Residue frames relative to the residue before (quaternion, step in Angstrom):
aa qw qx qy qz dx dy dz
M 1.0000 0.0000 0.0000 0.0000 0.00 0.00 0.00
R 0.2660 -0.7722 0.5645 0.1194 3.54 -0.86 1.03
P 0.4941 -0.6632 0.4628 0.3191 3.62 -0.90 0.85
R 0.4221 -0.6699 0.5479 0.2699 3.54 -1.15 0.65
R 0.5232 -0.5811 0.5133 0.3536 3.52 -1.26 0.48
V 0.1703 -0.7706 0.6059 0.1002 3.60 -1.04 0.76
R 0.0854 0.7790 -0.6175 0.0682 3.54 -0.90 0.96
S 0.3370 -0.7403 0.5537 0.1785 3.53 -1.29 0.44
T 0.4648 -0.6297 0.5353 0.3174 3.55 -1.15 0.59
A 0.6649 -0.4753 0.3813 0.4319 3.57 -1.29 0.21
T 0.6121 0.5470 -0.3408 0.4581 3.58 1.05 -0.74
A 0.6716 0.4859 -0.2969 0.4741 3.59 0.86 -0.92
Q 0.6293 0.5333 -0.3391 0.4524 3.60 0.99 -0.75
R 0.6370 0.5100 -0.3273 0.4765 3.59 1.00 -0.76
H 0.6431 0.5186 -0.3179 0.4651 3.57 0.98 -0.84
I 0.6533 0.5142 -0.3122 0.4596 3.58 0.91 -0.92
T 0.6512 0.5142 -0.3119 0.4628 3.57 0.93 -0.89
R 0.6604 0.5085 -0.3024 0.4625 3.58 0.94 -0.91
E 0.6845 0.4788 -0.2844 0.4705 3.59 0.86 -0.96
K 0.6503 0.5137 -0.3190 0.4598 3.59 0.96 -0.83
T 0.6349 0.5261 -0.3278 0.4611 3.60 0.94 -0.86
W 0.6574 0.4973 -0.3138 0.4712 3.58 0.88 -0.92
W 0.6589 0.5277 -0.3121 0.4359 3.57 0.88 -0.97
L 0.6919 0.4862 -0.2825 0.4528 3.59 0.85 -0.96
E 0.6909 0.4720 -0.2755 0.4733 3.59 1.12 -0.61
N 0.8069 0.3358 -0.1255 0.4695 3.60 1.10 -0.63
R 0.7238 0.4020 -0.2419 0.5059 3.61 1.19 -0.10
L 0.5010 -0.6568 0.4798 0.2955 3.55 -1.14 0.64
H 0.7539 0.3465 -0.1864 0.5262 3.58 0.90 -0.93
T 0.1356 -0.8637 0.4823 0.0546 3.53 0.41 1.28
E 0.6049 0.5857 -0.3571 0.4043 3.61 1.12 -0.55
V 0.5230 0.6627 -0.4066 0.3493 3.60 1.19 -0.46
F 0.6166 0.5673 -0.3623 0.4082 3.60 0.94 -0.80
A 0.7175 0.4439 -0.2604 0.4694 3.59 0.68 -1.08
T 0.6503 0.5317 -0.3221 0.4367 3.58 0.93 -0.86
E 0.6938 0.4702 -0.2883 0.4630 3.59 0.80 -0.97
L 0.6596 0.4991 -0.3139 0.4662 3.60 0.94 -0.82
E 0.6648 0.4988 -0.3056 0.4645 3.61 0.87 -0.90
D 0.6396 0.5206 -0.3253 0.4627 3.60 0.97 -0.81
A 0.6565 0.5098 -0.3102 0.4613 3.58 0.94 -0.87
L 0.6676 0.4968 -0.3051 0.4630 3.59 0.92 -0.85
R 0.6218 0.5288 -0.3332 0.4720 3.58 1.06 -0.70
V 0.6429 0.5109 -0.3194 0.4730 3.59 0.95 -0.86
L 0.6896 0.4855 -0.2921 0.4509 3.59 0.84 -0.93
S 0.6114 0.5477 -0.3655 0.4390 3.61 1.05 -0.59
L 0.7358 0.3939 -0.2129 0.5081 3.58 1.12 -0.66
L 0.8015 0.1278 -0.0268 0.5836 3.58 1.04 -0.84
P 0.0690 -0.8651 0.4941 0.0514 3.60 0.51 1.10
A 0.6358 0.5138 -0.3434 0.4623 3.60 1.15 -0.33
A 0.3766 0.7571 -0.4651 0.2621 3.62 1.27 0.12
G 0.6646 0.4840 -0.3051 0.4805 3.59 1.07 -0.64
T 0.4969 -0.6438 0.4897 0.3143 3.54 -1.30 0.16
P 0.5615 -0.5841 0.4483 0.3776 3.61 -1.07 0.62
Y 0.0879 -0.7896 0.6068 0.0250 3.56 -1.05 0.81
T 0.1073 -0.8504 0.5150 0.0101 3.56 -0.18 1.30
A 0.5108 0.6964 -0.4035 0.3020 3.61 1.20 -0.42
A 0.6827 0.4957 -0.2953 0.4483 3.61 1.07 -0.60
G 0.4431 -0.7282 0.4311 0.2960 3.59 1.26 -0.15
V 0.5168 0.6066 -0.4266 0.4277 3.60 1.21 0.47
P 0.4534 -0.7062 0.4661 0.2802 3.61 -0.63 1.08
S 0.8644 0.1142 -0.1151 0.4760 3.57 -1.06 0.89
L 0.3702 0.7342 -0.4938 0.2829 3.60 1.19 0.36
R 0.0598 -0.7673 0.6383 0.0173 3.54 -1.09 0.85
R 0.1285 -0.7774 0.6022 0.1286 3.55 -1.26 0.21
L 0.1980 -0.7517 0.6233 0.0854 3.48 -1.24 0.71
Y 0.3396 -0.7510 0.5342 0.1881 3.57 -0.80 1.03
L 0.1790 -0.7542 0.6257 0.0871 3.55 -0.97 0.96
P 0.2821 -0.8396 0.4325 0.1688 3.59 0.12 1.28
K 0.6668 0.4981 -0.3272 0.4475 3.62 0.91 -0.76
L 0.7206 0.4085 -0.2353 0.5085 3.58 1.12 -0.65
T 0.2537 -0.7839 0.5004 0.2658 3.58 1.30 -0.36
C 0.4959 0.6083 -0.4394 0.4371 3.54 0.93 1.05
H 0.3043 -0.6821 0.6207 0.2383 3.50 -1.37 0.31
L 0.2403 -0.7192 0.6335 0.1540 3.52 -1.14 0.74
Y 0.1667 -0.7959 0.5791 0.0582 3.59 -0.55 1.19
Y 0.1156 0.8156 -0.5509 0.1335 3.58 -0.82 0.97
T 0.2052 -0.7023 0.6574 0.1803 3.49 -1.43 0.20
F 0.0678 -0.8046 0.5872 0.0563 3.58 -1.22 0.29
D 0.1147 -0.7352 0.6580 0.1154 3.49 -1.38 0.32
E 0.7743 -0.3705 0.2293 0.4590 3.60 -1.22 -0.21
R 0.7330 0.4273 -0.2277 0.4779 3.63 1.20 -0.43
E 0.8489 0.0349 0.0466 0.5253 3.57 0.93 -0.83
V 0.3173 -0.6696 0.6361 0.2151 3.47 -1.45 0.32
I 0.1243 -0.7885 0.5997 0.0571 3.58 -0.85 0.97
V 0.2658 -0.7503 0.5894 0.1380 3.54 -0.59 1.21
R 0.2065 -0.8187 0.5317 0.0664 3.56 -0.66 1.17
A 0.7984 -0.0752 0.0710 0.5932 3.60 1.14 -0.59
V 0.1168 -0.7013 0.6920 0.1255 3.50 -1.37 0.40
W 0.0428 0.8486 -0.5090 0.1378 3.52 -0.29 1.33
G 0.5412 -0.6366 0.4495 0.3159 3.56 -0.95 0.88
A 0.4575 -0.7154 0.4640 0.2520 3.57 -0.77 1.04
R 0.6748 0.5064 -0.2998 0.4453 3.60 1.15 -0.46
Q 0.4876 0.6655 -0.4454 0.3479 3.59 1.21 -0.14
Q 0.4843 -0.7105 0.4516 0.2382 3.53 -1.11 0.74
R 0.7457 0.2992 -0.2022 0.5599 3.59 1.25 0.14
D 0.5561 -0.5909 0.4707 0.3465 3.54 -1.33 0.31
P 0.5487 -0.5817 0.4614 0.3843 3.58 -1.18 0.38
N 0.4644 -0.6229 0.5435 0.3178 3.56 -1.26 0.43
L 0.1028 -0.8462 0.5225 0.0172 3.55 -0.25 1.26
K 0.2072 -0.7531 0.6167 0.0979 3.52 -1.00 0.94
L 0.3070 -0.7591 0.5439 0.1835 3.57 -1.00 0.76
S 0.3320 0.7425 -0.5212 0.2586 3.59 1.10 0.41
R 0.4238 -0.6797 0.5424 0.2534 3.51 -1.14 0.66
């Protein structure tokens, strides 16, 4: 089995930047953010069905993976070639992220 390419939308990149900034300003173990995110992306490149289907956002084939140390969900879609990260969103927020399907 060959790993899929993993990429992020501009929306997901903004979310990652926001979450990383908060993490670096508010946590003692700053390396945890990068480690947990990198581990999740590595898993998804090999096992993209690892996350659970998420239909509430109305995006076809959307899945999410919970990152327990970050208390965030990583929202993504995938096909036979790639995994597209659509959002990284705090699990405690009271609403879903605004997801764009742009490539």
